[in-house]
C-alpha positions as CSV (number, residue, x, y, z in Angstrom):
1,V,4.5,-50.8,47.6
2,A,1.3,-51.0,46.3
3,A,-0.2,-47.4,47.1
4,Q,3.5,-46.0,46.0
5,K,3.1,-48.0,42.2
6,C,-0.6,-46.4,42.4
7,R,0.8,-43.1,43.3
8,K,3.1,-43.2,40.6
9,R,0.3,-44.9,37.4
10,K,-1.9,-41.7,38.9
11,L,1.5,-38.8,38.4
12,N,2.5,-40.6,35.1
13,A,-0.9,-40.1,34.2
14,I,-1.5,-36.6,34.9
15,L,1.7,-35.8,33.0
16,N,0.8,-38.0,30.3
17,L,-2.4,-35.3,30.1
18,E,-0.4,-32.7,30.7
19,E,1.5,-32.8,27.9
20,D,-1.2,-34.0,25.7
21,V,-2.8,-30.6,26.8
22,C,0.1,-28.6,25.9
23,N,0.2,-30.5,22.6
24,L,-3.3,-30.0,21.4
25,Q,-2.9,-26.1,22.5
26,T,0.1,-26.0,20.2
27,Q,-2.0,-27.8,17.5
28,K,-5.3,-25.0,18.2
29,E,-2.5,-21.9,17.9
30,S,-1.5,-23.4,14.3
31,L,-5.1,-24.1,13.2
32,K,-5.8,-20.9,14.2
33,K,-3.2,-19.4,12.1
34,E,-4.1,-21.8,9.1
35,H,-7.8,-20.8,9.5
36,S,-6.4,-16.8,9.4
37,Q,-4.4,-17.7,6.3
38,C,-7.1,-19.3,4.5
39,S,-9.8,-16.5,5.2
40,K,-7.2,-13.9,3.6
41,L,-6.8,-15.8,0.8
42,I,-10.5,-16.8,0.0
43,N,-11.1,-12.9,0.9
44,Q,-8.4,-11.7,-1.7
45,I,-9.6,-14.5,-4.2
46,K,-13.4,-13.0,-4.0
47,Q,-12.1,-9.6,-4.3
48,K,-10.2,-10.7,-7.4
49,L,-13.6,-12.9,-9.0
50,N,-15.3,-9.7,-8.1
51,N,-13.0,-7.2,-10.5
52,L,-13.3,-9.6,-13.0
53,Y,-17.0,-9.7,-12.7
54,H,-17.0,-6.1,-13.2
55,D,-14.2,-5.9,-15.9
56,I,-16.5,-8.5,-18.0
57,F,-19.5,-6.9,-17.6
58,S,-18.1,-3.4,-18.6
59,R,-16.5,-4.8,-21.8
60,L,-19.8,-6.9,-22.9
61,R,-22.8,-4.9,-25.5
62,D,-26.0,-6.3,-26.5
63,D,-26.9,-6.4,-30.1
64,Q,-27.4,-2.9,-30.3
65,G,-23.7,-2.2,-28.8
66,R,-25.7,-0.9,-25.7
67,P,-24.1,-2.0,-22.1
68,V,-25.3,-5.5,-20.5
69,N,-26.8,-4.9,-17.4
70,P,-25.2,-7.1,-14.6
71,C,-28.0,-6.5,-12.5
72,Q,-30.2,-8.6,-14.9
73,Y,-27.4,-11.0,-16.2
74,V,-24.9,-13.7,-14.5
75,I,-21.7,-15.5,-16.1
76,H,-22.5,-19.1,-16.3
77,C,-19.6,-21.5,-16.6
78,S,-20.4,-24.6,-17.8
79,S,-18.9,-27.9,-16.7
80,N,-17.5,-28.2,-20.3
81,G,-15.4,-25.2,-19.8
82,G,-18.0,-22.7,-21.7
83,V,-19.1,-19.7,-20.4
84,F,-22.1,-17.8,-21.1
85,I,-23.8,-14.9,-20.1
86,I,-27.8,-15.7,-19.4
87,P,-30.6,-13.7,-17.4
88,K,-30.9,-13.9,-14.0
89,H,-34.0,-15.9,-13.7
90,L,-32.8,-18.7,-15.9
91,A,-29.8,-19.3,-13.9
92,K,-32.1,-19.0,-10.4
93,S,-34.2,-21.8,-12.2
94,E,-30.6,-24.0,-13.7
95,Q,-29.5,-23.8,-10.0
96,K,-32.9,-25.1,-8.7
97,Q,-32.7,-28.0,-11.3
98,D,-28.9,-28.5,-10.2
99,N,-30.2,-29.1,-6.4
100,R,-32.9,-31.5,-7.1
101,K,-30.1,-33.4,-9.5
102,E,-27.7,-33.2,-6.0
103,Q,-30.4,-34.2,-3.9
104,K,-31.4,-37.4,-6.0
105,Q,-27.9,-38.5,-6.4
106,K,-27.5,-38.3,-2.6
């Protein structure tokens, strides 16, 4: 009787584990689909942002009416909602300062 109970518990444990494996495989497939959808959405947003970036720079002019070179400037959005066009070298130094502030806060 003890051996029968032991075998029954063992079979129940195996069945429960098989059920868990099946559930995890289903969850894995669901997560793969979600990841794929998120990746596609991110790529679409990146493309839209890139198009917007090029559109903005195609319309910008300096003081003499010449087009602004997107290789020399970047679009900067401040935390208060302001949007600025700043030289890349200033943007890089600003990013370094922001990174230092974030590290200090941690």
